[in-house]
C-alpha positions, 0 to 999 in steps of 0.5 A: 212714856216707858221705853217699852213702848218706843221699842214697839216702833221697831220695823222686824227685818220679816218687814224688809223681807217682805218688800224685797219680794215685791222687789224681786219678783220677777212676776211684778207687772209695776217693776217690771213696767220701770225696768222695761223703761230703764231698757230703752236707754241700755244698761245703767252702765251705758246709761250713765256713760251717755250722759257723760259724753252729753255734759261734755261742754264740747259736746253741748257747744255743738248743739248749740251752736247747730241751733243758734249761733250768738247762743255760742259766741254769748258761752265764749263770752262768759268764759272770757269773763270767767277766765279774766276774773271779772266778777267780784271775789268772796272775799271783796264782796264782804270787804264790800259789806263790813269794810275792814271789820271784814278782815277779822270777822269769822264766817260761818262756813260750815252753815254756808247758804246758797243762793238760788233763783227761780225760774232761769226761763230762756238763756239770753237772761244769763248775759244780763245777769252776768254783765250786771254782776260786773258792772254793779260788783254783786253776787251771780247766784249758785243754784238755778231752777227752770220751769220752761217746757223742755221740748220748746227749750230744746228746739231753740238751743236755750236747754244745751245753753244753759246747761253749758254756761251753768257748768262755766260759771259753777251753778247747780241746775235743775230742770223742770220736765213736762210730765209735771201735771200741766200736760194733759194728765188728768182729763178732768183739769186744763193746764197749769190749773192741775197744780191748784187743782189737786189735793194730794198730788200733782197730775202724773195719774196712771202711766204718767209716772213711767211718761216721767222716767222715760223724759227724765233719762231721754234728758239724761243721755242726750243733753246731759241734765242731772237734776230734775224736780220731782213733784209725786210719790210715785215718780219719786219712788221711781226716782230711788230705784233708778238711783239704785239700779245705777243711773247716776241721777239726782232730783229735788222735791218740789214745793208743790209736794206740799211737805209741810211738817217733820214727819212727812220729811222723816217719811220720805227720807226713810224712803231715802235711806231704804234705796240708799247705794251702799256708800250711803248716797242718795239721789235726793239732794234738795227737799223744798219745804212748803211755804207754811213752815217755820223754822222750828220744822228745819230744825227738827228735820235737820237732827234726824237727817244728820242721824241718816247720815244726809245732812250734805246729801239733802239741801233744804230749800226755802222760799225767801220771797215768792212770785207776787201772785198765783201762789201765796198770799202777799206779802211773804218775805222770810229773810229774817228767818233765814238769818235766825236759822242759817248759824245753826242748820247746815245745807240750807237753799235760799231760794228767791222766787219773786223779787223784794216785796217793796220792788214787787208792789212797784212793777206794772207787771209783778211775777206770777207763777203761771208765767213759767206756762207760758209759750215763749212766741205768746210772751214776745208776742203779747210784748211781755219778754221784757217785763219777765225779765225784769222779773226774772233780775229783780229775783236775782237782786233778791239774792242779792240782798239776802247775800248781803244780810247774811254777810252783816251777820258773818254768816256765809253763802255759796254764789256762782263758785266758778266766777266768785272765787 
């Protein structure tokens, strides 16, 4: 088609003027409501100062000590293991996989894949994961997601303990706020079935978008939680606006948002560009694709992600394994596709939400996405605590198998960076 038609796609400057008129209108009820929620926590500068203070390790440890002294001991143990170099180095891991050939091998470090596991629900699992990594000289992943009830995690001390542990080991960490749709926001649906009961939205109707914002700022200022999941177009916009104000939050788009084609990604990244700061940064740091996408979608999106200046900011998060139950048809294993794309598309996270297929099919308690929404007391009373811990450890094992497969092809990975030098 002639280029004169392409030129019709250009957005005139007066269209931006019209948008700014809405954003800057002193009588705009939606923007005033947004600013009122932010104002509860102070100015952006005050909010960021509160965040920095709450994220300091000594302050997190005080919160942990007040809730659970044993957790504080485990954090001290974790620091000791880190400082004494008990974990395998990246160079030694590569020698473990390739033998002496590792010395001469050239690895694609510019395209390093982040090893990611979901969901890290309970703090005690961290020590077991670390002990296993030390004993077997395997890897602790470099990124974790939690989907547990925030108020429950806050009450028993898991929240500050996990945040502290992630800083100790050098891994990024994403929380899922309670205003995620399973909180009864839709009066016509109940609990976790909200996730599967929606078409085009994940249960944040009416005033729940502002509730999400309020909850985010609470944990940002009180526990140093900086990264959260984002499910809904409205809360994505609120995240962009909050960052534009100067509050240094970050978020990742959840798989439940259903981003399943490059045009959907272009829409979101155009919004990210519109609301980026003068330094070009955006709060959108993770883009979790729908399970249905193929490698071509990531390749196409990578082109305009780079053109928009977001290649090093917005990570493509792609499920390599999934929970055995309640989300996708099994068997589901995308590891071979990851190996095909990992040498030419940068900034990918390989997300492991289930164990390997050959393991999962034999488990007495197979991983289930609905387990994320259970209360801790109910998990313990039912006798499923050890089963859920086993599910988590199998996800970590699956991430290690991905690291091994990448290394065999001279591809790079990112594990917990303070543990694996």
